[in-house]
N, C-alpha and C positions, 0 to 999 in steps of 0.2 A: 306449667305441665295439665291436662285434658284427659281426662281417665273415663271409659266410658264403660259400662258392665251392664249386664241384664237379668230383672227384677225382674222375679214370681209374682210382683203386683203389678193389676191392669191397669198401666196407665198411659198416657198419649206421648211419643214420640216426642221429644222437641228435636226441630235440627238445629244443633248450635252452631254459629258460624262464626270463628275469630277472625273481627279485620282488622289489618294489620295496614294501612294503605290503601291500595284499591282496591286487590281481592288477595284474599289469604287462605288458611288450611280451611274447608266445606265438610262434616258432619252429617251425615242424613244415616235415617234408619227404614227399612223395611217394613209395611204397614197394612195390615188387612183391613177390613172396611170400618167394623166396627174398635176390633181389639185389637190396641196400640201400644209394645209395652218397651222398658229401658226406659234409665233416667241417665243423669249425666253430672259428672262431679268436677270439681275445680277445688282442687286441693295440692296443702305442703305436704312434705312426708314428716310423718312424727316421729315421737321423740322432744317436743316443747315437753319444758319441766310442767308449767303452771296449767290447767284443768281451766280449756278454756267454757265463754261460757255459749250455751246452745240456742239459738233463736229460729222461731216458725214463719215464714212467711207468705202468707193466701195473696194471693192477688192477680188480677191480668195480665197480661205480657204487656213492659214497660211502665211509666207512670211513676208513681210514688211509691210502690208494691221495688219495683228496679234499685231504686236509690236506697232505698232503708234496708234493703238486703245485701247490695253491695256497699253500702257505711257501713254497717256491721261488720261484715268479712271485713274490710279496710282495720276497724279497728279491735281487731283478733278474733270476732264470734267462731262460732262453730253452724254455719248456715241451711238452712232449709227454703227452699223458694220455692212453694206448688204453683205451678202457673195454669187458673183455667183460662184456660180460649175460645175463642170462639169458632167455627168453621173457617170463618173466611182469612182468621191466622192463627198460623200455627209453625212459625219458626220465632225462636229469640232469638237477636241477631245484638251480640257483645265483641266491644273491640279487645284489642290485647292489653294497651298499654295496663283495662281497668282488672281484667284480667292479673296481669302484672305484678302490681298497687295491693290486691291480694295476696295474693307469694310472699312479695316480700316483708307484710305486715305477717304471718303466721296463720292467716284465716283460711277457712275453708268458706267453699259455696257450692249445693249441692242443688240441683235443677229436677222439677219433675212435673208433673204436669196429667188434665184433661181435659177433654172437649165439653163444653155446658152444657149441650144436651144430654152426654151421658153420664152425669151427676143428677139429673136432676130423673135420674130411672129408676124404677127400685132393686134395692139390692138382691130379692130375688130372680131381676134378669140378670139373663147371660151379662148383656151389654155393658152394663153398668158401672161404672168406675166409684161409688161411693163409699164402696168396704176398702177400698183403696187407698184414701185421705186415711182416714185413723188406722191402718196397719202402717203406711210409710210416715206419718206422724209423730206416733204414735210406740214405733221404738226408739222415738231420736230422744226420747224424757228431755223436753227441750225448759228451759228460764224462762222463755219469756214466747210471744207470739203478736206477731204484726196482722192485721187484716186491713183491706184499702180496696174503694170500687172503683179508683180510678184504672182508666185504661190508656196507655195513651202509646198509638200503634206508629202513628211518626209525628212529627213534628209540627204544630199544629191540628194535629187531628189526634180523633178518642174510637175506641171502638164505637161508643152509644150515638156516633154521628150517622151509623149505617143505617139505610131502608129495609125493611120487612125483605124476609129470604123469599125462597120461590116459591114455601111452601105457604103463606100466610103467618109464619110465627114471627115474632116478635125480635130479633136478635138483641138489640139493646135490655128489655127485661127479660128474658132467658140468661142472659150475661150476671147480672146482678143475683137471680136468684139462685145461680149457679155457684157462686160467691158465695151467700150468703150459707148455704145448704155445704161449702166446701169449709166454711169457717168455722159450724158448728163442730161437721166430724173431726174438725184437730182441734179445737179447743176440747172437745169430750176426753179425749187421747192426753190431754195435757195434766200435767203433775197439780197439782192443788197450787201449791205455793206460786206456780207461772205468772210473769207479770203480761196482762191484759191490754191491748193496745188496742182501740178501734180507730182510724183514718176518717171521717165523715166532713159532710160540707155546714158550712155556717147555716148556709137554708134548708137544712135539716130540725135546727133546733125548735123554732119555735110550733111545727104543726109533728110529733111525735106524733100522739092522736088520731091525725088524720091519716097520715105514712103506713099505721099501722094499719086501719081500718083500708085503703086504700092497694095494699101488700093482700092481704087477705083475697079481697077480689080480684086482683091481677092473677094472683093463684091461681085461684077455683075460674078463673077464665080459663087461664092458659091450660091448664089441665081437661078443661072440657072441650078444650079448642081440639087438641089432641088425642082426643078419644079414648085417653087411657088410666091407667092409673101412677099416678105419681107423686113423690116424696112432698111431703111437707116443710113448707119455704117458711124461714124464719120472718117475722114483718120486719125487724130493722140487721143490719150487721152486727149493735151492741146487744142486741136479744140471742143473735146467733152464739155468740162468744160467749153470754155469761148464762151457762149448760145449770151451773146451780145459786141457788139462791144464796150459797156465801159470795160465789164470785164476786171479784168489784172489776169495771173493767171499763179502764180512765179512754177518755173520747179527748182524740186530736183532732180539733175543728179546722179546718181552713177557705180562703173564700176563692174569688177567679185562680186557677191556677196558671203558672207558667214556667217554661223553661222544659228544658230536652234533661234528661241522668246523663253523666259524666259517663253512663260508662257506652253510654250508644254510639255508633261510629255516625253518624249525623250529629254530633256535640259540636259544638266549633265556639269561639267565645266572641267571631263577630257574624254582622250580618251579613249573612250572603256572597261571604269569603275578605279575607283582606283586599284593602282598597287605599286609593292615593290621600283618601281620609277616613280611616274607617270607624262604622259604628260596632260599638260595644252592646253585647245583649245585655239585659235583661238581669238575666240572671250572674253577673261580675257587678253589674251598677247597684244592683235590688239586696244587697245582702244581708243585708242589719234587720234585726226581727223583735218582734214586740209582741209575748207572752197574755194571753187576758182570759180572766172566768169566763163561759160561756154564760153562765148563768153562776148567779151574784144571792148572795141571802136574802135580799128582797124580792126575788125573781125576776130581776134584769137580766133578756138575752140579748146577748152582744151579737143578733143576729141581725146581717144587711136586708133579707128580703129576697126575694125570687127577679134572679137577672140585676143586680146591682154589683156594677161594674168598681166601687170606689174600693173594695176590698179586697187586697190580689195575693197572694202566700206563691211563693216557689218555690218549686216541686225538691229542689236541692235543700233547705234547708227546713222541711217540713217532714223529709226523708232523715238527715240527719238528727233529727228532733228524735224521731221515731225511735232510731236504732238507740241513743242514748239514754230516751228511755225504758225502752228492753231490757239494755243493758245494764240499767241499773245503776249508771256513771254519775247522776244527779236525783238530786232528796226531795219526791214526789209525794204525795199522798195516792192509794189505788183510788181508782173511782170517780177521779175530780174530771172534770172536763174542762176541756181551756182549748181556745184561739189559736192560734198560730196568722201575725201578719207581718208582712216582709215591707222593710221600709228602707230609705236608699241609704245607701252607703257601701264602700268599697271592702270592707275588712269582714271576714269571717267571723262569728261570733266564739269566742275562747270559753273554757268550759268554766273557767268564772263568771262568765256573761251569760254562760246559761244558768248559771247555779242563782242569780243575780235575779232575773227572768223567776223563778218557779219563786225562788220565794219570797217573790212581792208579790206575786198570783196566792201564794196562801193566805199572804197577810189580808187584803181585798175580801177572798172567800172570806174568810173569820173576820172579818169586821162589817157584825152583822147590828139591824137598826136598834134591836132593844137598848133601853140607858141612852140612848142616842138623839139628838136633833135632828140626824143628818146620817144620809146613808151614800155612805166613800162610795163612787163610781171609778176614779182615774185616779193614779199618781203616775210620775215621771218624775224620774230622781239627775240629779245633774250636780257636777263636780263642785261649781258657786254659778251663784247667775251676778254678773256684775253691778245690771241697777234692775230692782227688782219692780221699779214703778213704770220704765221702759218697756219690760215684758208684760206689765198688764194693759197697757196702754196700747202694744202693740196690738194684743188679746181682745179687747175690746173693741176697738177702733180700726180694724185691720183683718184681721182672724174670722173673727167671729160675725159680721155682717157678709164677708165672703160664702159662708156656709151657710146660712141664714136663707141665702139668695139660691142657693142650689136647688136643683129640681125635686131633693129627695124631702127638702123642710117645705120648698114655697109649692108642691104641690098635695099638703095633707089640705085635706080639706073638710073631713070630722073631726072632733074633737078639738082640744088643744094642739096650738104648735109654740116654736119656740119663734119669739118675734120681735125684739130688740133687745140689748146689752149695755152695759151701765156701769161704772165702778163704782162702786160700793163699800169703799174704804180702804186703807191700804193697802193693792200688792191685792185686794181684789176683784174680783170680774163677777156680776150677777146676770144670765141670761134670765129671760123671763117667761112663760110660759103664760098665754089668755086663751079665753075661750069665751066664747060671745052665748049669754047668757040673757036671758028678756029682752035682746040689743042692747046689752050692753057690757063690755069688759072687764071679764074678770079674771086677775090674776090668781092660779088654780097650783103655781110651782114657781118652782126655780133652780137652777144649776148652779151652785157656789163655787169657782172657779179660783184658787189661794194662790195667791205664787211667792216663795218664798226667797229663802237664799239660796237656797239647794234644789227644790222641787216644784212642782205643779200638782195640784192638788184639787181633785173638782170634784164634788159630792154634790147630793139633791137636798134643796130646801123647801121650803115652805112656802106656801101662797099669800095672799089676802088673809089676815083672824079674822077681820070682819066679813067677810062675805061666804063665813064659811071654810076655808081654807088653810087653818092656822098650823095644823098641822102635818106631815110630810107624807107623803101615799107610799104608799107600799107597794103600790104597781108602779111601771115603765108609763114615763110622760114618752106621749108620740113626739118620735125623732129621738131622745136621746139615748138611745144606741147608734145613730149616723153622728149626734154631737161624739158623744164619745171616742166612735175611731177618724172622728178630724181632727180630734184633739189631740192623739197620737201624732198625728202626719205635726200638728201644728211645733210640738216638744221635738223634732226632728228639723223644722225649718225653725228654730229658734238656734237651733243648735251651728247651721250651713249661715245665718245672720251675722254669730254673735252675739245672738244675744242671752245666752247659755253657753255651756263650758260642758263638751263630754265627760261624764264620773272615767275616773280612771280606774282602772278594773286590773286586779293584782294579777300578773299571770301564773300559772300554777306550770311548775317547770313537769310536763312528761317524761314518767323514765320510761328508754326507749328500751321492749325487753331484745336480748340477746338471740335473733333463729338462729337454729341447727338450720347447717345447709343438709340439703335432702342428697342421699348416698348417689354416686351416679351410675349406673345400671348401662349395663354393657351388656354383647351378645355375644363376643369374642371369649373363645377358652382357649388360655396356653394351651402347648402337647409338651410341656414338662418344662422341671425346674431349667433354665443354664447359667454354667458357672460364668465367673468374672473372674476375668482374669487377673490377676492378685499384683498389683505393683510393683517392679522389681526394687528391692531394699539394697542393691550394692552399686559402686560403679564410684568413679572420679567426682560428679557431683555430689550426692551425697555424703562423702569423709568431706567434705569442703574444699578441695582441691582448686588450686588455679593456673591457667597458664605460667608453665615455667618461663616461656620469651615471649619478648612483645613482637607479634604481630605485622613483617613485615607490609606496608601500604604503599602505593602509588609506585610499583614497579612496571617495568615496561616487559611485553610479552617476549620471552625466549625466542631468536633467532637460529634457524641450522649456521650452520658456521661461525656464528659469533663466539671472541675469546671470551673463558671463563669469568667466570666473577670475582674480584677479591673480598677475601672475606674478612673480618676487623678479626683483628687479632691484638688480644687484649695483654698481652708483652711489649708491643711494640706501642710506644708514647707517641712518637711520628707519625704512624699514618692514622690513628687516631684524629688527629689533628690537623689531616688532611680535609677539607671538603669536599673528597669522591669517593671517601671513604663508608658513605651510607648513601648510597643508590635510591 
């Protein structure tokens, strides 16, 4: 059921279209030039016994924000999705199956939004929608808030790919600034105990300081360009959501994004439709996920650098992870910084697998360098490894040389880089980092990969003690992040090649909550009560009477002038014995 109602808050009216097949119901709103009002709501009727969790999502249309909003609603939450859109994109298109799934789960989702330009105007301006964000989100008393910059307009395109507008305004930067401002206003009005999730790219992990200066410079340039007072723009999305020093923002990072939200009418499991030999989209072939701490205790950043295409993340998996974290259906520490990587697999992670991933992240993050000779970098658990020596040989002779020949490693020109791999013991593989010092190759560090019967564990090791590199480096080695990411792929390949067995996860039986169906509303009014005729309580059938005599069957139709038929006389035995006594 789609319900539209007028709101006193100044909001951008969103044209929400239900798509079922080719064309379905469309809903639009009349709008003035600057002030737009109304919001939409998709909900089930009230009457559920348990209190729903309340989630606020701030994002552009489409992308990870849409996935997170609908995933939380499908899991029974009450979601308010505030959409920040550019002038070129003012429509939110949703599919009818997605809305039905939300209604069947007993969830709710409300939509509202504003132009990016109206969010950057001061509150005193009559065309500003800044105060509307706090009013709409503040009255909600949310248990969690999710913010992201990802904006997917169509399959394969984003709103950030647009060029500058006619008046010279950078549309991409304007949209990012507006999202940060809206996230700050929404976070201000959210209660202190709310879970705060910021979804960012891994490319932003290593250059947070430079991004701060760059963001301030761009904000000032944008303000001077328009020649009018602008609101202050936060330097990053995390700082926008951390409105108080006591608030901890959990950062969920991703690589190169792919995938279309299931709530989009353009979503399809096939590439270019059904074929004789269908090609399945990556959303179905890369459902497996891996979680890693973005920043380890030793300072190792799991970033791939600008434009790195080796790490990919599915929007569907990323949105599901954000929804589960905001709902607190999985255990994690507030303020942690984790990254999600999609891997090959056709099965979606279960609740138990999500919990194991986050538990492993917590274990890796707590493994500090103090009191240990190595620094933990990676760990992948298996059900069992049939032959640990065979797996170690494959890592040393096949996997490591192939990775070190890639451009990300071979292209390192300054400093040390991984040069070769060798077997250093039972199930142990050592990857050596060397650097040219005084025209001599010096081993300054290493990565130790230990293969056991149930896991692969990678750690940072020391270098050549005779050359002064006997201690473990407290800073990341060049290319170490690439090797760790590729080692996650190696663990997945080992399962496919039969070198290891995937760990069996106990499936948690989720108890389905009974949803009270919505009462049927009708505009028909009865003119009065109608008396129902009472059934007759008398008669031969009620009394149990039967037919008194056998019904004659097969008689000929009487004709005029025919003699009367003989009747059966019970007193005459001779007539009864004649064959023509019964006709």
